[in-house]
C-alpha positions as CSV (number, residue, x, y, z in Angstrom):
1,M,-18.5,-55.6,9.0
2,K,-15.4,-54.5,7.1
3,K,-17.5,-53.9,4.0
4,A,-19.9,-51.7,6.0
5,V,-17.0,-49.6,7.3
6,L,-15.5,-49.3,3.9
7,I,-18.9,-48.2,2.4
8,I,-19.4,-45.6,5.1
9,C,-15.8,-44.2,4.5
10,L,-16.5,-44.0,0.8
11,L,-19.8,-42.2,1.3
12,L,-18.0,-39.7,3.6
13,L,-15.3,-39.1,1.1
14,I,-17.8,-38.5,-1.7
15,G,-19.9,-36.3,0.5
16,C,-16.9,-34.1,1.5
17,K,-16.3,-32.3,-1.8
18,S,-14.4,-29.1,-1.8
19,K,-16.2,-25.8,-1.8
20,T,-15.8,-23.3,-4.5
21,V,-14.9,-19.9,-3.1
22,T,-16.3,-17.0,-5.1
23,R,-14.9,-13.5,-4.8
24,D,-16.2,-10.3,-6.1
25,T,-13.7,-9.2,-8.7
26,E,-14.8,-5.6,-8.2
27,D,-12.9,-5.7,-4.9
28,L,-9.7,-6.5,-6.8
29,K,-9.9,-4.0,-9.6
30,I,-7.6,-1.0,-9.7
31,K,-8.5,1.9,-12.0
32,Q,-6.5,5.0,-12.8
33,I,-8.2,8.2,-11.9
34,P,-7.9,11.0,-14.4
35,T,-6.1,14.1,-13.1
36,A,-9.2,16.3,-13.4
37,E,-11.1,13.9,-11.0
38,V,-8.4,13.8,-8.2
39,N,-9.4,15.4,-4.9
40,A,-6.8,18.2,-4.5
41,N,-7.1,18.2,-0.7
42,Q,-6.8,14.5,-0.4
43,Q,-3.8,14.6,-2.8
44,K,-2.1,17.3,-0.7
45,K,-2.7,15.2,2.5
46,A,-1.2,12.1,0.9
47,Y,1.8,14.1,-0.3
48,D,2.4,15.8,3.0
49,L,2.2,12.6,5.1
50,G,4.4,10.6,2.6
51,K,6.9,13.4,2.6
52,R,6.9,13.6,6.4
53,V,7.8,10.0,6.7
54,L,10.7,10.2,4.2
55,E,12.0,13.5,5.5
56,T,12.5,11.7,8.8
57,C,15.5,10.1,7.2
58,N,17.1,13.5,6.7
59,T,16.2,15.1,10.0
60,S,16.1,12.1,12.3
61,K,13.0,13.7,13.9
62,F,9.5,12.4,13.3
63,K,6.3,14.3,14.1
64,P,3.9,11.5,15.1
65,F,0.6,11.1,13.2
66,N,-2.7,11.8,14.8
67,E,-6.2,10.2,14.5
68,T,-7.4,12.8,12.0
69,E,-4.6,11.9,9.6
70,V,-4.1,8.1,9.7
71,T,-5.8,4.9,10.8
72,K,-5.0,3.5,14.2
73,S,-3.0,0.7,12.6
74,V,-0.8,3.1,10.7
75,M,-0.3,5.2,13.8
76,E,0.8,2.1,15.8
77,N,3.1,0.8,13.1
78,T,4.8,4.1,12.2
79,T,7.1,4.6,15.2
80,E,10.3,6.6,15.4
81,E,12.2,3.4,16.2
82,R,10.9,1.6,13.1
83,L,11.5,4.7,10.9
84,T,15.1,5.1,12.3
85,K,15.9,1.5,11.4
86,T,14.5,1.9,7.8
87,C,16.1,5.3,7.4
88,Q,19.6,4.0,8.2
89,R,19.3,1.5,5.4
90,F,17.8,4.1,3.0
91,R,20.4,6.8,3.6
92,Q,23.2,4.3,3.1
93,Y,21.9,3.1,-0.2
94,Y,20.0,6.0,-1.7
95,G,21.4,9.1,0.0
96,S,19.3,12.0,1.2
97,F,15.6,12.2,0.4
98,I,14.8,15.1,-1.9
99,D,11.1,15.0,-2.8
100,L,8.1,13.0,-4.1
101,K,6.9,13.2,-7.7
102,L,3.3,12.1,-8.2
103,D,3.2,9.4,-10.9
104,G,-0.5,8.4,-10.8
105,V,-3.6,8.1,-8.7
106,Y,-5.6,4.9,-8.6
107,R,-8.8,3.8,-7.1
108,T,-9.9,0.4,-5.7
109,K,-13.3,-0.3,-4.3
110,Q,-12.2,0.8,-0.7
111,E,-9.4,3.3,-1.2
112,V,-7.4,5.7,-3.3
113,I,-3.8,5.0,-4.0
114,Y,-1.3,7.8,-4.6
115,R,1.8,6.5,-6.4
116,Y,4.9,8.7,-5.9
117,H,8.4,8.3,-7.4
118,A,10.7,9.0,-4.4
119,L,13.7,11.1,-5.4
120,Y,17.0,10.7,-3.6
121,S,20.4,12.3,-3.9
122,K,22.1,9.1,-5.2
123,K,21.2,8.3,-8.8
124,V,21.0,4.5,-8.1
125,A,17.9,5.2,-6.0
126,N,14.7,4.1,-7.9
127,K,12.1,3.9,-5.1
128,E,8.4,4.3,-5.0
129,L,6.1,5.4,-2.2
130,R,2.4,4.4,-2.2
131,V,0.0,6.2,0.1
132,F,-3.4,4.5,0.5
133,V,-6.3,6.7,1.6
134,N,-9.5,5.1,2.8
135,E,-13.2,6.1,2.5
136,D,-12.9,8.1,5.7
137,N,-10.1,10.2,4.2
138,L,-7.5,8.6,6.5
139,V,-4.2,7.2,5.4
140,S,-4.7,3.5,5.8
141,A,-1.2,2.4,4.6
142,I,2.2,3.8,3.4
143,K,4.4,1.5,1.5
144,S,7.9,2.0,0.1
145,M,9.1,-0.4,-2.6
146,D,11.4,-0.6,-5.6
147,W,10.1,1.3,-8.6
148,D,8.4,-0.8,-11.2
149,E,7.3,0.8,-14.5
150,K,4.8,-2.1,-15.0
151,F,2.3,-0.8,-12.4
152,D,0.1,0.5,-15.2
153,S,-0.1,-3.0,-16.8
154,K,-1.9,-4.2,-13.7
155,I,-4.8,-1.7,-14.1
156,E,-8.1,-3.0,-15.2
157,G,-10.7,-1.2,-17.3
158,Q,-8.6,1.4,-19.2
């Protein structure tokens, strides 16, 4: 009886092999878009919305997004309370927000990424703002992070 149970357990273990998960690598590729191919209206929208968020730190007033500008999740996550909390930290460390300088435009399978160098009054500030625009021409994410010159090294297919 013990041998039969042992054999059944061994058969179950052999039969339960791990599955290989395959992923379409096209979904992960990021390609830089040449300046001539950038949609000027979309670029202006990304700049305006990114600047609106960071200018909140200077004025303490935020004009809420609407459904023709951003996705529902961005609208729900970008609240005046959250921005105020972030802005307090940013103003303390980086000073006043001045402007955004476009560094590059990149495309993934689902969205276009506008990469801006965020300029602040204190010279220690070296921040980046990425504005993601989806296929519906809505901003699907806005991310602020430390500036990293190596962004280009992550680009496939150049």
